[in-house]
N, C-alpha and C positions, 0 to 999 in steps of 0.2 A: 495869613500861610502866605509867607517870600512865592514871588515869581520865580520858575526858573529860567534862565535865556540862556538858548544854544546862541556858540560861534565854530562856525569849519567854514573852511575857505571857501567852499562851492553851499549853496543852499537849493536842496531839493525840487522845493517850491509843491503845495497841495496838491498838486497831478501828476506830480513824477516819485512819488513814495511808495510804491511798487512797481514803478515802471522798469524796462528794461537794460533804460538807463540810472538809476538809479546807485547811488554806490552802498558798500558795506556799512557807509558808518549812518546812509539814511534806511536800511533794511533794520541794522538793528534797533534805532531809535524809534521805530513807526509804529509799536504798540506802543511804547513810553508816552509818546506824545501828548498834554494833557491840553485840553480846554484852558486855554489863557498863556501855553508855552509862546515866546517867542524864540525864533530863529533867525538869526540875523548872518553874513556873510555877502560873501561877491557874487554876483548875478552870474559870473559865465559871460559876458559880455564886454571886448574891449572898444571905446570908445577914445575920442579925442584927449580927454584928461578924466582923473578922477571924480568921479562924484562926492558931492559930501550933505547931499542930503539923501534918505535911505530909500526906498521905493514901495511899500506896503501892500501886502494881498494876503489877505483873509484866506484860510479855509481850515474847515471842522475847529472851530474856534480859536485856531493858532494863527499867531498872527507868523507870514515872512516878509523880513527884512532885509532887500539887498543894495548894495552899491555897485556900479560899473568900475571897472580899473582902467587909466588912461594906459596908452600904445608903450608910452617910456618904463612905468611901473608894471604891469605884466612882465613884459623883458628883461625887467634887473628884479623884479620877487618872486615870479611865476619858473620862469624858464628861465632865469640866473639864478640865485643864492638857494631858493627852494627847491628844486628838480635839479639841478645842476654841479648841486654843494655839499647840501642837506642831506637827498634822496639818496646819493651814490657811499657818502662817508658812512651814511648810520642803516648801510646796507653789507657797510664792509667791502667798497669797491675801490679803493683810495686813487686807484689807475683810473676813473674815470670825474673823478672828482674837478669839477674848475670855478676856482675861484676867484673874484677882482674884491676890492672894497668899493668900487660902484656899485655890483649889485648886494650888497652887504644891506647899502648906505639906501638902495631902493626898497632893499628887504624891509627895513624899520620906519623907515618912512610909509610905508604901506600900513604897516601894524598900528602907527601915528591916524593915519586915516581914518583902518577901523574904527579906533580907539575914540578918535571923535565923531564920527557918525551914528555908535552906539552911542555914546554919552548922553544925544537931545533923546535916546530912545532909553532909557534907565530909568528906575527907581530907586531911593536909596534903600527898601528892603530886598532885591531881586539878587539872586545867588547866579550863577555864570561860570555856565559850563563850556571850554575854551576845547577846542579838539582839535591835534595833530601839529605838524612839523612847520606847517606853514607861517601858526600865529606862536610863535614860541615868546615872543615879543608884546605881547600883547596884553597879558595884565598888568607887565609893570608901566606899559602906554595909560594901563587904565588907572593906574594906582597916582602916575603922575598928575592924571588929567581932575581927579580928585575922588575917584572911587574907593569910598571906603570896609562895600561887604564882602562877601565869604565868593570867591575864585578859585574855581579848580581846573586846571589844565592835563588832560589823556594822550597821549603818547601812543598811535594806532601802527607804526613802525616802531623797527628795533631799536632800543639805544645800544654805545657804546662803549667798552673798557677804555680806559685813559691811553692807553699804547695808539687808540684808534683815533681819537678825540681832540688830542694834542695833533695833531694836521688841521683841523683848521686851524685857525686864525683869528674870530671873535671867539676860540670856544670858549672864555671865562667870560665870554660879556652874553653868552646865551644859559650858562648855567647859571652865576646872578638871575637871569629875569626869568627861569625857571622855579627859581627861590620867591621870586615876588608870588607866584598862587600861596592859598593855605595848602589844597590837596594837588598829587603829581603822581597821575596814575599810568601803569606799564598793564605790557600782558602775561610778562611771565617775573618770576621773583627774580631772573639772570639778569633783564633790564636792570628791576629795581636796582638791582645790587648793583652795576655798573655806572649807576645815573648817581647812586651814596657814593661808590669809588671817586666818581670823576669832583663830584662837589669837594670831598673832604682833599683832594689833590690838589686839586686849578685852585681854589679859592679860599683854601683854609676853613672853609666853616666847620660849628664843631657836628660830631655826629651821635645819637641818637636812641640806637637800636636801627630804626626806619625814619625815625624825624632827623632833619635838617635845623641848625639855630643856625639863624642868621640875622647878625640886627638885633637881636633881640628878639626876634618873631620864632615861629619854627614851623616847619612846610613837611606835612607829613605824606612819606610816599607808600603809595601801595602797589599792592599786584592785582589787578582784576582784570581777570581776562576775558574779551568777547564771544559772546553767542550769539547763535539762531533760535529764531522761533522753531522751535522743531517736529512739535505736533504741528503747526502749519505747516511746514513744507513738507512734511512727514505725509499729512492731506494733501498737500497738492501731489505730488509725487504720485501716489495710487490714484489719484483721479486720469492722468496726465498719461501715465502709462494704455488707457484705452482708447487714446483720442486717435483721430487721425493719421494724424502728424508723426507719432510714435509707432504705428501700424506700418510706415511705409517705411520709414530705420529700418522697422524689425524686419522687412521682406527685403531688401536691398540686402542684410547681413549676413541670410542665407543661412542662419544657424550658425554662424562665425560669433566668436568671445568677440565683445566691445569690452574696447578697453577708454575710456573718454580721458581726458584734462580738461579744463578750461579756467580759463583768468584774465585779465589783459596782458597786451602785447609787452613787457617788461624785460629788461635787464637780470632784474633780482629770480625773475620764476624761472633760471635755469632751464628753459623750450631747448636752444641747442644739445646741450647736455642728455636732454630727455628724446631726441631725433638718434640722435648717439646711441641712449638706451637701448630702443626699440630696434635700432638696425643692427647691435648688439644680439639683441633677442632671435632675432630672425637667421642669421647667420651662426650663432653656438648652438642652438634649437633649431634646426629648419623641419622637427616632426609640427612645429605650430605653426609653419610656411602654412599660408591658404586655408588655416583655423583660426585665423585673430582679423580684428579690423583696429585700428588706431583712429579717433575723431582727436586732434586738438583747436579748440574754438581756443584765439587766440585778438578778442576784440581789438582794435587800433585803438594809441592813446598816443598823447605827447607826441606830434605827429613834424612839432617845429623844433624838436629837439632831434642835434644829430643823430646821437645816437640811438633811439629808437629807427630810426630811418637806414641805419646800418643793420641794426638787429631783425628787422623785417627781411631786407637782402638777405641774410645771412640763413634764415629762416626760409627761404624759399627756397635757395640755391640745395640744403639740404633737403629740403620735402622730394625736390626732382628726381635728388639722387637715391633717395631710398627708393622709390615710387620706380626708379630707373630698372635699379638693381633689380627688385626683390619681384615685382608686379607680372600678373600675368590679365589673358583677353582675359580672365572674366574674375580677377581680384585686384584692387588698388587697394595696398596694406594700407598708406595712411592718407587718410583726408585730413587739408590743414584749411580752416576758414577763417579769414579777418573779422568777418561780420557778427555783433550783435545779438545774442538770443537771449529771445523772453526768459525769463526765472521759470515761467513753469513749465517753457517746453525741455528748458535745462533739465527741470528738475525729474520730467519722464524718463530722458534723457540716460540720467546717473540713474532710474529705478531699472534701467532696464541691464546696465553695465553690466560687465562679467570682474571688468577693473578699472580703480579709478587711481590715478598718474597722479599724485600731485608733488612736485620736488623741486621746491623755490630753494635756492641758491642759498635765501636768508629775507626770512618771512615772519612782522612781530605776531601773527594770529594764523590767519588763512583759512576764512571763510568757508571757503566750498571742501575742506578737507570735512567737517560739520556738514552741511549740506548732505552731500554723498554717504555718511554715515545714516543720517536721518530718512534719505530716497528710499534706502535698503526697505527691502521686503526679506523680515526676521523669516521666514521658513528653505527659502534660498537665495539668500546675500551675495555680494560683489564681494572683494576684498579691496580695502584699502592700503596703499602703498603712497610713505609721506614720507619727507627726504624730515630726516633727526635736526635741519636747522631751520624747520617751520615751529613757529611757537609756539603750536596746534600738537605737539610731538610732547609735550609736557603733559597733556591730558593724554591723548590717544595713543596711547605707549604700545594695544594689542592691534595696532596698524602693523604692517611693514617696513620696520623702520631703515631707511637708504641714506650713504655718503651721495649727494646730487652731483660731484663731483665726476661719480667715476661711473662713469654710460654701462661698464660689466656688471656692478652691483646692482643697479636697477635690472638691466637684463637676469643678475639670476630672480631677484624678486617678481620680477614681471611671470619669469616661468613656474617660483614658487607656485603663485595665487591661480596661475593653469590647470596649475596639476593636486592643485587643497582640495580634499576630500569636504564635503558638504560636511560634516561635523565638526573639522576644524574651522572652515571660514563658519555658520551657526555660533559658534564660541567664541568666535573672536571677537565678531560685529555682534554679539550680546554686551560682550563690555567697556565694547567703544559705545553702544547707543545710551546706554547707563549715562555716560562721560557726558555726549552731547545730547538730551533731554534733564538732563541733570547743570549744568553749565551754559543758561538759557539767554538770551538779550534780554529781558526780564529780570534775572537777575544782576546781571554785567551793569546794567545802568539802578539799582536798586543799592548795588553794596556801592557803588559811586556814591550816589547824593549821600543815603545813609554818612557816610564819610564826612562830604562837605557838610553836611550840616550839622555835624557833631562839636 
């Protein structure tokens, strides 16, 4: 049987799979990792120069192989092209995109270095599954190095239509690189359709249904929404709700409804608009003052990228303004924290929340929305308010869907959620729960690997 080789920008390591620091990919793949699997990627360490020989660590039968990045490669590949060009472009934020040819050359060079280091570990019959925007050219680099096995690629963030992609100077080169894979996966049918449209318009490749035909090769494009281990997360949330930590949170609320949001500190998440939406709620519907508290958890990330530094300063200002306008001596309406909260505690917070506020400006999927639904008590569930521009909105249609650019729309949805009768909350949650428990992380992995094996 072919060995599965997973490749991602960051590798969680055997101790981090369930830790608070583990990202959505690590959490989604946790139950899928079988003994014999190889997981390869960047160690997260910046050294004098990029290493060429991977460091191997074993855990539960899985081999984790990592290399360090040199300081200049880190700046060009990670801070530069990946997060200053691709990330804003693929989240429809052209005004934030910064591109240089030197950064793109560094991006290609690091992907070549990944391919060279990985080739030393590969077997002829391996099946390779590459993840996310950092590693779009890796499949082509592996082909050039001589690998002839099956290679698949999954994009966890959105893809864009031709009118947006054309703003990126090396758009054609990236599309050719994506077509070096056997299977290319996306979170939604919309992202898939945009990819196929771009492949046809920019490269002139033939399109047959969801297949792109290039130089005699066929690239199969699939929509495969990522999910969570809903049963496990629901169990964690139920247990966490009775812990001392959650009891202290309950006591601090003094009977007030809890509105919760939790994500990385990132401009794609719509945090300033969300804060403004909460302020609109308190101003337009004063009956909710002193009856609701909002908790925003926004773990710091990419602090060496200037846009993230500016975002943090803006959120500090908005939080201070909201609390200055509305708080009393015994009530602070907005609690804003940038520390990482362990998933067990987060599950408990979701369990007791009346509203889950998930309003990204653009998101590939958004697993927080699914975790909120899984954590709820079906007998007395909270209400999910969800951006219509999150990939999860295609599945979670019984959430209150909002335009995240409109603070008044967010405020209206929060008011509706706070006033919603129990029967409607139960009915909406039942539909959402079925969707979350059907489209799981295990299903996501099975769908993709079956397509890659076909």
